[in-house]
N, C-alpha and C positions, 0 to 999 in steps of 0.2 A: 503494500498498501505506500502512495505518496506522501508526504507530509506538506502540512501546511507552509505554505510561500505569500511572502508579503513583497508589496513596490513602497515606490511612495504613497501613491494613494488606494492602491488595490490587495485588497484580503481574496490569496488561491487557498479555499479549503480544498480536502480533496476530496471526491464525487461520495456523495450516500445513498441510500436505497431515499430515504428522506428527501432527497433533492427534486426528486420525479414530478411530483406535483405540481411544483413552485415553474419548473421549466416546461411543462405542460402547456403551462396557460404562456410563456414565452415564445417555445420553436417556431412552432405553425406560420412564420410569416415568410411570404414567398421573398423579401429580399435577405430573410436570411438562408435561404436553404437550397436558393436560384444556382451557387454553387459549389453548393458541397453533391459528395457522390454520390452517384446515382441509386445508389443501396439504400439511401432514405426515401422509405415509402413517400410520396405524393399522389392523392392527400396525407395527409397526417392523419393516422390513427387518433382516435382519443387516448387511447391507453399505450400508448408510443412509446414515450418517452419510460413510463414505467418498464415496459416488456424488454427496451435494448439492454435499458441498466440491468433487469433480471437475468436476460438470456447473452449479451454480447460483453457488455462493459465492465458491472464488478464479477466476474469468473476472470475476466483478460488480466481487470489489475489482483485478483487471487496467485494467480498462475504466475505474477510478475512479468507479462508482457504487454500489458499498455498500464498508463498512470494516467488518471483523471481529475483533471479543479477546477471547480465553479469557479466562479468571477464574483467577486464582490467586493461595491465602492468601504472602501474603511469609516468614509462619516456614514454607510446605511448595511450593516454585515449580515443583517437579516437578508439583505434582497438581491437575490442572485440576478446579473448582470449580463450572463453568458456564461461560455465556456473552454476548455484549453484542452487538449493530449497530448500524449507522448506514446508514439507506437512502436514495435520494435518492428522490423521488416524491409519493407521496400519503402513506404512513406512515414515517415515520424512525426509529424505535427499536422496537428488540424487543431482548429477555433471558428466557435462565433459569438459575436455582440449585438443585443441590439438596437437596433438601428439608432433608436434617439442616444445613443452613446457614442456613437461613432464621429471622425474625426478629431476625436481630445487626446489621441495619444498612449490611452489607455491599452491598447492591445498589442502594443508597440511594448511598455511595461511589461504585460504579461507574457510574454514572447520572451523578453532579454532573461525573465525568471524562469522561464522553462528551462531554454536555450541551458542554463548556467546548471541544472540540476541535469538535464540531457551528460554534458560534459563533465560535470564537474564531481555528481554522486555517482551517478549512471558506468559512467568513464566507457561513455560513446564515442567513436573515434571521428561518426560522420551523421551530421542528421540533412535529410532530404525531405523537400515539400512541394508536393504537388499543386501548382496554383489553375486556374481559368486565366488566360491572357486577360478575358474579359472584368475577369474580377483584378479592378485598379488597384481598388485598395489594400490588397492582404498580397498584391506582387509589391507593394508601396513599401509596406511592412518588412520583408523580404530583403527587398533592396537599402533598405535602412537598417537593419542588421546585420551586412556584412554579408548577406547571402548573394551567390553569384546563379546563374540558368547555366546548367550542365547539359538540358535537350526539350527537346519540346516533339511534339505529338500531340496526338487527338483523344479526348478522353471522353466518358458519358457521364455529367453528371443530372441534379434535379432540373434543372432547365432546358436537356442535351444535350449533345454534341459538341463539341467545345474547342477548340484548339488552348494546348494547355501548356506553359512551362515544367519542366521540374528544376528546382532551386535548391543548390548543395549546400552546407559551408561545414566545416573541418577542425577539428577539438584545436588546432592550432590556426586556423585561419580566426577561428573565432575570440582565441583569446587575445591574437594580434589585436583585433577589431575594440575588445573590450580595453584593453590598455591604450589605445588611439582613442577610446572617448571620456578617461579615466584622465590623458594629457590633456584633452577639449577642455574638459571644468576646471584646472588648475590653472 
């Protein structure tokens, strides 16, 4: 199971079954799901989150194959505003955020925290994340956090088949990026 992570403005709390009810109210929005993997059912079922947590996320966490967090503002720690996940395998990170929290830099904070966890705690050598080219906000987060495009292809999303970029960063590149960010702050 993952541990509680914090950023300047966020609490990243490890996923719990109790989160399902609140997430079910937030998640089924076209703006959230359109660039997610086509495995996400659409229209989204009324028990979709609870079913996904029970059959996929929580068992994968127990097996030590995935790490999932809900995102909460420190000013409202009981209110979920999104989620972020790390996954062993070919594609290692995914996230979503409610639309009213977009364009505030919150997901960039969450990405930095989970990238640190991926490289410093879990000790993986590389992190990869696919992005629909049309998902400019998500691509911008990868760009801002030192990732680079290593391949392009087409992939199936809830919103249809779309051109896709595969973004990557190695542990060494991540540490260099972090040092450069620290220098900029000083």
